[in-house]
C-alpha angles and dihedrals in degrees: 000000000000113000118222118248113261133220107220117215146175105254136157135150086256095054121083097213141005123253109218131211129170123255131171092208114116119220090222089058090052094051098038093098095042100044094079088064087070096059094096092044092052091047089053091053092051094043091055093056127057122216089267087070091090090098090052090050091052089050092052092045092054090047091053092047092056091063093059106102091174132020095245117105130202122209127210117241097192093244119125096205111105096230096061104021093116140017121215120232124212119270089248093057115111114206120228095237093180088056089050092050088054090051097241110178097233093053107056101133145185138180147180117282103206126077104227093205096054100023088226134123138195093206136049117193128191113201108222093198100172139048089247092060091041090062090058095054100095092048089054092050090053093049090051094049091052089055094049096258125128120213138169125214112209107207110218131185124285094033095296136122152163120249107206133187119196122203128205090226131024112273139193102270096212094051091045091052092050090051091049091050089055091048093046113019091185087076090070088081095055106099098198122060116160125247095007140096097239128134087324120025111249098158097121101022127118122237132200118253116256113240102065141029124201118210115173110314096340134082116214126204115241106217114220120229120190143165110196124208125238135323085037120080113273126232133080117298122203115197128187107216090218088070094077097184093055091043092051090051090051096050089047091055099035097080126124120210113249087215088078089062093044090053090048090051088060090050090051091050091052090049090053091052091052096048096076090050092050091049091051091051090048092050095053109105098176130074145143112327112260094019120097121170117233118251114269091219112131138170113271126239121261091255091054092045091052091051091049092048092053093045092049091051093047091051092053099041136051126207092224089060093056101046140043110249124203123218091276092055094253132128138188123267092228090173087075096037097258120168101179113064113247102152111096125201114229120239091254091055089225097100139030129205122216107217095176130091091286098175109193095350119103120265098211115055135189125193093270092050091050090047092054094045094048093049096038090240123168097242095201094050094044091048092049090054091049091050090051091054091048091047092053091050092049092049090054090050092050092049091049092050093048090050091049090050093051092047090050091051092050092050090051091053094049093047094071124198118355117220134190118242130238112257091220108043098015092230120140116268094237101136119089118215125215090262089056096253118137116236139167090250096253126100105223095179112122 
């Protein structure tokens, strides 16, 4: 078999587009020495599935095809560095999906999720790119199941994973993401959601497919975790993707109705209509004499306080002031004993990305995260203390406003009736004429 020439490129989930350069090197030549390592893995896949599994394979193939928003495929190289994690195949390239299902090392693929012509997607995927997020995965699955949504968490190496939601019809990704955030507020902290413009823009970025992960010369199974909504049986399911019949049954059941997103789109539209009315009400300073509404200020939730604390810290501190940058804008991750800089400061200066083997440490860092790592600070404990201080301050503000409101109401009551004044003698118009008009009691005519 003659392998097609490849165009190598710089591609990562965090990069908007690949940068191509020519190379005569064939991918099959590169993997020739490593492919025999996969013989046992492929044998395991085949041994788990009898010949009758052809129907299951067809189901999985169709399921994988639905996630392709564009024809172009990316292929994993096995490298963990962002700049050469994937190579991009030509648009004419047709992936060997059966080889992917078997986990063959030269066929670990990925693709874009969004159709650029319609702007719609059949899949939403949250990248749980740290052990902290990984620990939240099962809670998210349960939240989705209670709301009637079916999701699968694909457990990857190094305590990471992809939480994916599959829809029976293509949906607007931004509206779908907003609905999922209302169902599971914990997802607000996940920076990467494909194909959406969330904390980090992933609208037009490619994403690896879920069943396998290639690291170096080895392909690792990504176990599937799921909690399905009614009428399916509850409880956590764990599926090995090499068991094709069980996997095909899972992907058949783990489908979320697009109607839920369409209904939520109507709710969003109604909210937008109400917003101008609420703003007008909030901007009105007048009212009936003697009646003053109480302030609507209230103490924020712990989640809001945590976000405010982090935002306040990031506004007052810069990453570049806390670390020593080299000429390329990189610095060492000294919290894991690094000596060669692999953490790159973003152009905005607000975030940094750790491209090294960061283990259990987060990949995306803001100023507060860097501060905690550099000083070996327990982030949860420090954040809890900052929230406590903010909560005390807000309680004092609320009490002060309520006291001011009550004093104002008392003054209004003591003031009595309020009259207009005569424009001639400046006396109050407190005398009622026979025709019912209020005057100062003096006829100034003539």
